[in-house]
C-alpha positions as CSV (number, residue, x, y, z in Angstrom):
1,M,152.5,100.2,78.1
2,N,152.8,103.0,81.3
3,F,154.5,102.7,84.5
4,G,151.3,101.8,86.3
5,K,150.7,98.9,84.0
6,A,154.1,97.8,84.3
7,I,153.6,98.1,88.4
8,E,150.6,96.1,88.2
9,A,152.5,93.5,85.9
10,L,155.3,93.4,88.5
11,K,152.7,92.5,91.0
12,K,151.3,89.6,89.1
13,G,154.8,87.9,88.7
14,Y,155.9,89.3,85.4
15,K,159.3,90.8,84.7
16,V,159.3,94.1,83.0
17,A,161.8,96.4,81.3
18,R,161.8,99.6,79.2
19,R,162.4,99.4,75.4
20,G,164.9,102.4,75.8
21,W,167.3,100.5,78.3
22,N,170.3,99.9,76.8
23,G,171.7,97.0,78.8
24,K,171.3,93.8,77.7
25,G,168.8,91.6,79.7
26,M,168.2,94.5,82.2
27,H,164.8,94.2,83.7
28,L,162.7,94.6,87.1
29,V,161.2,92.0,89.5
30,L,159.4,92.3,92.5
31,I,160.7,90.7,95.3
32,H,158.4,89.6,98.3
33,G,158.9,91.0,101.9
34,K,158.2,87.3,103.0
35,S,161.1,85.9,101.2
36,L,163.6,88.5,102.4
37,H,162.3,88.2,105.8
38,N,162.8,84.3,105.8
39,A,166.3,84.8,104.8
40,I,167.1,87.6,107.3
41,T,165.7,85.4,110.0
42,E,168.0,82.5,109.2
43,N,171.0,84.3,108.3
44,Y,171.2,87.2,110.5
45,G,168.6,86.8,113.2
46,D,168.2,84.7,115.9
47,G,166.2,82.0,114.0
48,I,162.7,83.2,115.6
49,P,160.6,84.7,112.8
50,E,158.9,86.8,115.4
51,H,162.2,88.5,116.6
52,T,162.8,90.0,112.6
53,P,161.0,93.0,111.8
54,E,158.4,92.8,109.1
55,V,160.2,93.3,105.5
56,L,158.0,95.0,102.9
57,D,157.8,93.9,99.2
58,T,160.7,95.9,97.0
59,I,161.3,96.2,93.3
60,A,164.8,94.9,92.4
61,M,166.7,95.6,88.9
62,Y,168.5,92.7,87.1
63,T,171.4,94.6,85.6
64,A,173.3,94.3,82.2
65,Q,176.3,92.9,84.6
66,K,174.1,90.1,85.8
67,Q,173.6,91.8,89.1
68,L,170.7,92.4,91.6
69,V,170.0,95.8,92.8
70,V,167.7,95.2,95.7
71,G,165.5,98.7,96.2
72,W,165.2,100.1,92.7
73,L,163.9,103.6,92.7
74,A,162.1,104.9,89.4
75,S,163.3,108.4,87.9
76,Q,160.7,110.7,86.8
77,T,161.6,110.0,83.3
78,D,160.6,106.1,83.9
79,M,157.4,106.9,85.7
80,L,156.4,109.1,82.8
81,A,157.5,106.8,80.2
82,E,155.3,104.7,77.9
83,D,157.7,102.3,76.4
84,W,157.5,99.7,79.3
85,K,157.0,96.2,78.1
86,L,156.5,92.6,79.7
87,L,159.3,89.9,79.7
88,I,157.8,86.7,78.7
89,E,160.1,83.6,79.0
């Protein structure tokens, strides 16, 4: 599948990965801004949601080291690749 279809799958709640990625378990997820907004308000804000700036959705990568990298950016190679796949659990 191509990158555009992978993005659409993320928006529908699927995890996606590239067949060419070597790290075991590496994949992408979409984190909804509302979830981050709530966490920021509770943990770093004053507890009043209206005082916390709007947080936009972001793509995160789950790494082979079992860490989550928030704010993943696609390379040109990733964007042009045709080896994207859905991870069905």
